[in-house]
C-alpha positions in Angstrom: 159.1 -34.0 -87.9 157.5 -36.5 -86.6 155.3 -38.6 -88.4 151.9 -39.6 -87.4 153.2 -42.8 -86.1 155.4 -41.4 -84.0 153.0 -38.8 -82.4 150.8 -41.8 -81.7 153.7 -43.7 -80.1 154.9 -40.7 -77.7 151.2 -40.3 -76.2 151.8 -43.9 -74.9 151.8 -44.7 -71.5 155.3 -44.8 -69.9 154.9 -47.9 -68.3 153.6 -49.4 -71.8 156.9 -47.7 -73.6 159.0 -49.4 -70.6 157.8 -52.7 -71.5 158.0 -52.3 -75.1 162.0 -51.7 -74.8 162.4 -54.1 -72.2 160.8 -56.8 -74.6 162.9 -55.6 -77.5 159.8 -54.5 -79.4 160.9 -50.7 -79.2 164.3 -49.1 -79.1 165.5 -46.3 -76.7 166.6 -44.6 -79.8 163.5 -45.2 -81.6 161.3 -43.6 -78.6 164.1 -40.8 -78.2 164.0 -39.6 -81.7 160.2 -39.8 -81.6 160.0 -37.4 -78.7 162.7 -35.2 -79.7 160.4 -34.4 -83.1 157.6 -33.7 -80.7 159.9 -31.0 -79.3 160.7 -30.0 -82.6 157.1 -29.8 -83.6 155.7 -28.3 -80.4 158.2 -26.3 -78.4 159.1 -23.7 -80.5 155.3 -22.4 -80.2 154.6 -23.7 -76.5 157.8 -23.4 -74.6 157.7 -26.1 -72.7 161.4 -27.4 -72.3 164.0 -24.3 -71.9 167.0 -26.2 -72.2 167.7 -29.3 -74.7 170.5 -31.2 -75.7 169.2 -33.6 -78.1 172.6 -34.8 -79.3 173.4 -35.8 -75.5 170.1 -37.5 -75.5 170.8 -39.5 -78.3 174.2 -40.9 -77.6 172.3 -41.8 -74.0 169.8 -43.5 -75.6 172.0 -45.3 -78.0 174.2 -46.3 -75.0 171.1 -48.0 -73.2 170.1 -50.2 -76.6 173.5 -51.2 -76.6 174.0 -51.8 -72.7 170.3 -53.8 -73.1 172.1 -56.0 -76.1 174.6 -57.0 -73.9 172.3 -58.5 -71.6 172.5 -55.4 -68.7 170.5 -55.5 -65.9 167.5 -52.9 -66.9 166.2 -50.0 -64.5 162.5 -49.5 -63.8 163.1 -46.2 -66.5 165.5 -48.1 -68.7 165.2 -45.9 -72.2 162.3 -43.5 -71.3 162.9 -39.9 -72.2 162.4 -37.5 -69.2 162.7 -33.8 -68.3 163.8 -32.3 -65.2 161.9 -28.8 -63.8 164.5 -26.3 -63.9 164.9 -25.9 -60.1 166.4 -29.4 -59.8 170.3 -29.0 -60.7 171.5 -31.1 -63.3 175.6 -31.9 -63.7 176.7 -30.3 -66.9 173.3 -28.9 -67.8 172.1 -25.5 -67.4 170.0 -24.9 -64.3 168.3 -21.7 -64.1 165.5 -21.4 -61.4 163.9 -19.3 -64.5 166.1 -16.6 -62.9 168.1 -13.9 -64.8 170.5 -14.5 -61.8 171.3 -17.6 -63.1 171.4 -17.3 -66.5 174.3 -19.2 -67.5 174.8 -21.1 -64.1 176.2 -25.1 -64.9 175.8 -27.3 -61.8 178.6 -29.8 -61.0 176.2 -32.2 -59.5 172.7 -33.8 -59.7 170.1 -33.3 -57.7 169.1 -36.7 -55.8 165.6 -37.1 -57.9 167.8 -36.3 -61.6 170.5 -38.9 -60.3 168.0 -41.6 -59.4 166.3 -41.6 -62.5 169.2 -41.6 -64.3 170.4 -44.6 -62.4 166.7 -46.2 -63.0 168.0 -45.9 -67.2 165.9 -42.5 -67.7 167.3 -40.4 -70.7 167.5 -36.9 -70.2 166.0 -34.7 -73.2 166.4 -31.5 -70.9 164.7 -28.8 -68.1 161.3 -27.9 -68.3 160.1 -23.9 -67.9 158.8 -22.9 -64.5 158.0 -19.3 -63.1 161.0 -17.5 -61.6 162.3 -19.6 -58.7 158.6 -21.4 -58.5 156.8 -18.4 -57.1 153.2 -18.8 -58.8 150.6 -21.0 -60.5 151.3 -19.3 -63.4 154.7 -20.5 -65.8 156.3 -16.9 -66.8 159.8 -15.7 -66.4 162.4 -12.9 -67.9 164.6 -15.4 -68.7 162.7 -17.9 -71.1 159.2 -16.0 -71.2 155.7 -18.0 -71.0 154.6 -21.3 -71.4 151.7 -21.9 -73.2 148.6 -24.2 -72.6 148.3 -26.9 -75.3 144.8 -27.1 -75.1 144.4 -23.3 -76.0 147.8 -21.4 -76.5 146.3 -18.2 -75.5 145.7 -19.6 -71.9 148.6 -20.2 -68.9 149.3 -24.0 -68.3 149.5 -23.1 -64.7 152.7 -23.9 -62.6 155.1 -23.6 -61.2 155.4 -27.3 -62.9 153.9 -26.0 -66.1 156.6 -26.9 -68.7 157.1 -30.3 -67.1 153.2 -30.6 -67.7 153.1 -29.2 -71.1 156.1 -31.6 -72.4 154.0 -34.5 -71.0 150.8 -33.7 -72.3 152.1 -33.1 -76.0 154.4 -36.7 -75.6 157.4 -34.2 -75.5 158.7 -36.6 -73.0 157.3 -40.1 -71.2 157.6 -38.7 -67.8 158.7 -35.7 -65.7 159.2 -34.5 -62.4 158.0 -31.1 -60.5 157.9 -29.7 -57.0 155.1 -28.5 -55.1 154.4 -25.6 -52.5 150.7 -24.7 -52.8 149.8 -26.6 -55.8 152.8 -26.6 -58.5 152.1 -30.2 -58.9 148.6 -30.4 -58.9 147.5 -27.0 -60.7 149.3 -27.7 -63.8 148.5 -31.2 -64.3 144.7 -29.6 -63.7 145.2 -27.2 -66.6 146.9 -29.7 -69.1 144.6 -33.0 -68.6 147.8 -34.9 -66.9 148.1 -36.5 -63.7 150.3 -34.6 -60.9 150.8 -36.4 -57.2 152.3 -34.4 -54.2 153.6 -36.8 -51.8 153.6 -36.7 -48.4 156.5 -34.9 -46.7 159.9 -37.5 -46.8 158.3 -39.6 -49.3 160.5 -38.4 -52.2 163.9 -37.0 -50.5 165.2 -33.5 -51.2 168.7 -32.9 -51.8 170.3 -30.5 -52.1 168.0 -28.5 -50.0 169.0 -25.3 -48.3 165.7 -25.9 -46.3 166.3 -29.2 -45.4 163.5 -29.2 -42.0 160.9 -27.2 -44.2 157.8 -28.9 -44.5 155.9 -26.8 -47.1 157.7 -28.2 -50.0 157.7 -31.8 -51.9 159.2 -32.9 -55.1 156.8 -35.3 -57.1 156.5 -37.3 -60.3 153.9 -36.5 -62.8 152.9 -38.4 -65.9 149.9 -38.9 -68.4 148.3 -41.6 -66.4 148.2 -42.6 -62.5 150.3 -46.0 -63.3 153.2 -43.7 -64.9 153.0 -41.3 -61.7 153.2 -44.6 -59.8 156.6 -45.8 -61.9 158.2 -42.6 -61.5 157.2 -42.5 -57.5 159.0 -46.1 -57.4 161.9 -44.6 -58.4 162.6 -41.3 -56.8 161.0 -42.3 -53.4 162.8 -44.0 -50.6 165.2 -42.9 -47.8 168.2 -40.7 -47.6 170.5 -39.8 -44.7 170.9 -36.3 -46.6 167.3 -35.3 -45.8 166.0 -35.6 -42.2 162.7 -35.8 -43.3 163.0 -38.6 -45.7 161.1 -41.6 -44.9 162.1 -44.8 -44.3 160.1 -47.1 -46.9 161.5 -48.1 -50.3 159.9 -46.8 -52.9 159.9 -50.1 -54.8 156.4 -51.2 -53.9 154.5 -48.6 -55.7 155.8 -49.7 -59.4 153.0 -52.2 -59.1 149.2 -51.2 -58.6 146.7 -54.1 -58.4 143.6 -53.0 -59.7 140.4 -51.9 -57.5 137.9 -54.3 -58.9 135.0 -53.0 -56.9 135.1 -49.4 -55.7 133.1 -49.3 -52.5 135.5 -46.2 -50.9 133.5 -43.8 -48.2 134.4 -40.4 -50.0 134.3 -36.9 -48.3 133.3 -34.5 -51.0 134.1 -30.5 -50.8 133.2 -28.6 -53.7 134.8 -25.5 -52.1 136.7 -26.2 -49.3 134.7 -24.3 -46.6 133.4 -21.5 -48.7 136.3 -20.9 -51.4 135.0 -19.0 -54.6 135.0 -21.5 -57.6 134.1 -20.9 -61.1 130.8 -22.3 -62.1 132.3 -24.4 -64.8 134.9 -25.9 -62.8 132.1 -26.8 -60.0 130.1 -28.3 -62.5 132.9 -30.8 -63.9 133.7 -31.6 -60.2 130.3 -32.2 -59.6 130.2 -34.5 -62.4 133.2 -36.3 -61.1 131.5 -37.0 -57.2 128.5 -38.0 -59.0 131.0 -40.6 -61.1 132.3 -42.0 -57.9 128.8 -42.7 -56.5 127.8 -44.6 -60.0 131.0 -46.6 -59.2 129.6 -47.4 -56.1 131.5 -45.2 -53.8 129.0 -43.6 -50.8 129.9 -39.9 -51.5 128.7 -37.5 -48.8 129.6 -33.3 -48.4 132.0 -33.2 -45.6 135.3 -31.5 -44.6 137.7 -30.2 -42.3 137.7 -26.5 -40.9 139.8 -24.4 -42.8 139.2 -21.6 -40.7 142.3 -19.4 -40.9 144.1 -21.9 -43.4 144.9 -18.6 -45.8 146.6 -16.4 -43.2 148.6 -19.3 -42.3 149.6 -20.5 -45.4 150.6 -16.9 -46.3 152.6 -16.7 -42.8 154.5 -20.0 -43.8 155.2 -19.6 -47.2 157.1 -15.9 -46.4 159.0 -18.0 -43.8 160.2 -20.1 -46.5 160.9 -17.5 -49.2 162.5 -15.3 -46.6 164.7 -18.5 -45.6 165.7 -19.6 -49.3 165.9 -16.0 -51.0 166.6 -13.0 -48.5 170.0 -12.6 -49.7 169.3 -12.8 -53.0 167.0 -10.0 -52.4 170.1 -8.5 -50.5 172.4 -8.6 -53.9 170.2 -9.0 -56.9 166.6 -7.0 -55.8 166.4 -5.1 -59.3 166.3 -9.0 -61.2 163.4 -10.3 -59.1 159.8 -9.7 -59.9 157.9 -8.1 -58.0 155.6 -10.7 -56.7 158.7 -12.6 -55.1 160.0 -9.7 -53.4 156.9 -8.9 -51.9 156.5 -12.5 -50.8 160.1 -12.6 -49.1 159.5 -9.0 -47.3 156.3 -10.1 -46.4 157.7 -12.0 -43.1 158.6 -8.4 -42.1 154.9 -7.8 -41.2 154.4 -10.7 -38.9 154.9 -11.0 -35.2 155.8 -13.9 -33.6 152.2 -14.3 -32.5 151.6 -14.8 -36.0 153.7 -17.5 -36.4 152.7 -19.2 -33.6 148.7 -19.0 -34.7 149.8 -20.4 -38.0 151.9 -23.8 -36.8 148.7 -23.8 -34.6 146.4 -23.8 -37.5 148.7 -26.3 -39.5 148.4 -28.3 -36.4 144.8 -28.3 -36.3 144.3 -29.2 -39.6 146.5 -31.9 -40.2 144.7 -33.6 -36.6 141.2 -32.6 -38.3 142.2 -34.2 -41.8 143.3 -37.2 -40.2 139.9 -37.2 -38.3 138.0 -36.9 -41.1 140.0 -39.8 -43.0 139.5 -42.0 -40.3 135.7 -42.2 -41.3 136.2 -41.4 -44.9 138.7 -43.1 -47.3 139.6 -40.4 -49.3 138.4 -36.5 -49.4 137.6 -34.7 -53.1 138.0 -31.5 -54.2 138.5 -28.9 -57.0 142.4 -29.0 -57.9 141.9 -25.3 -59.5 139.1 -22.6 -58.6 139.1 -21.5 -62.0 140.0 -23.1 -65.7 143.0 -22.0 -67.4 142.8 -18.1 -67.7 145.1 -15.6 -70.2 148.5 -16.3 -70.1 149.3 -12.6 -70.3 147.1 -12.6 -66.9 150.2 -13.1 -64.2 147.4 -14.0 -61.7 144.0 -14.4 -61.3 142.5 -10.9 -59.7 139.0 -12.0 -59.1 136.4 -15.0 -58.8 133.4 -14.0 -59.6 132.5 -11.3 -57.3 135.3 -12.0 -55.0 138.8 -10.2 -55.5 141.8 -12.3 -55.0 144.1 -9.6 -52.8 147.7 -11.4 -53.4 149.1 -13.2 -56.6 148.7 -16.7 -55.1 145.1 -16.4 -53.0 143.5 -18.0 -56.4 145.1 -21.2 -55.4 143.6 -22.0 -52.0 141.9 -25.1 -53.0 145.8 -26.1 -53.2 147.3 -24.3 -50.2 144.8 -25.7 -47.8 145.1 -29.2 -48.6 149.2 -28.3 -48.5 148.6 -27.2 -44.7 147.0 -30.7 -43.9 150.0 -32.6 -44.9 148.2 -35.4 -46.4 149.0 -36.8 -50.0 146.9 -35.4 -52.8 146.8 -35.9 -56.3 144.9 -34.3 -59.1 143.6 -36.5 -61.8 141.6 -35.4 -65.1 138.1 -35.0 -64.4 136.8 -33.2 -67.7 136.3 -30.5 -69.7 134.4 -27.0 -69.7 132.1 -25.8 -72.5 135.4 -24.4 -74.1 137.3 -27.5 -74.0 139.5 -27.0 -71.2 140.6 -29.3 -68.9 139.8 -29.6 -65.4 141.4 -31.9 -62.6 140.1 -33.4 -59.7 142.2 -33.4 -56.4 141.9 -36.5 -54.2 143.4 -36.6 -50.8 144.6 -39.9 -48.9 145.2 -40.7 -45.8 148.2 -39.7 -44.4 151.4 -41.6 -45.7 149.1 -43.9 -47.8 150.2 -43.0 -51.1 149.8 -46.5 -52.2 145.9 -46.4 -51.5 145.7 -42.8 -53.3 146.9 -43.9 -56.2 145.0 -47.3 -56.6 141.7 -45.2 -55.6 143.1 -42.3 -58.5 143.6 -45.2 -60.9 140.1 -46.8 -60.3 138.4 -43.3 -61.2 141.0 -43.0 -64.0 139.8 -45.9 -65.5 135.8 -45.5 -65.3 136.0 -42.0 -66.9 138.9 -42.1 -69.1 139.1 -38.6 -69.2 142.9 -38.5 -69.7 142.8 -40.0 -73.4 139.3 -38.2 -74.0 141.0 -35.4 -76.1 143.9 -34.5 -77.1 145.8 -31.4 -76.7 146.4 -29.1 -80.1 
């Protein structure tokens, strides 16, 4: 079992751990052993990592130390233990997408995001849990069961990158990755008091990808602080010819975030994104976050683009994405897919061509209006999630206050509306409810300007220190 010293070590920022290894004050083996101790301590109860190869991880760590001792050139993630979301193929390690259909599937090649981290010196520990095929913001599946919230294990950790968030929050790994369509990097970050960045489309190339021209789902970084997220982004961002939407800018510049000495940003604050129901506890924490920014010297005003039609537009475009990716699987394995996934795939049949056109028009308008808003303001802030973490036995939120949620994803519109704008957004720890449950602040930045977004998020983080205020159970 891990010692108290090990437990303190693994909760340190990844950028600091990397510097300690690089300086010879910490070895990759020592850090990997400490993280595996946390896996031994927490994973049996929380179920964050669903596939683990401790022996191989220790071998990689030993090789990393030997390479460093020989004077080898060290990558940005040298010696840092990581976990990959179980939707990213890993050569020689089981990849299941949280589905019984792929229960024994072992890929022969790595996803690009996996390979880039390995080439930067990361030590792969294992794969993190997700809902079946990433469908929904509650991490559970028939293959592995549910992943529990480390702040209150009777509650959900969110999703779909829930296993990654819990592994980070408990120090099982130094860094982790995930994907985000309607909030899957941001929601579990909010629920687990860590940081999750949804980058702009193409910032992180996604390969292999059967929907290579899709513009809803992105891959991105998660970490215990903003600087860690920037560090991982510096490795996984950058062009790749196999992704037709990948941006040509190298990711290396994200590794260093100069501090903002003065915070005089103009901030648009939308507490409910045009009238969405928001739990009063969440609203109170987000209001306090807005007040904290004002106290820092920011100009904070209530403003937002018009989100009229966004709910229907996201449902249409999401259904198209799921149908294009999983319609053939539905035909061959219908009995093995969860009901909400079947519904989402088949939903496309109910939409007319006119509705698809209207959805694309809403997305275009939202992008344009958000751009215009962020010419007047530097950032838009809003809730990440409309509710705090809820019981893990509950598949999804069915009601917020007096307003019913008609589908399994309606309760996450505070994230999915931002997805439609196309702008980068980040979830940063903002505070806790009266019961001690984490609440994240969503910050939206200018199109393709992740650097300024990260700098501003780090300034908020430095002032609030919420990410270090309370450790999980």
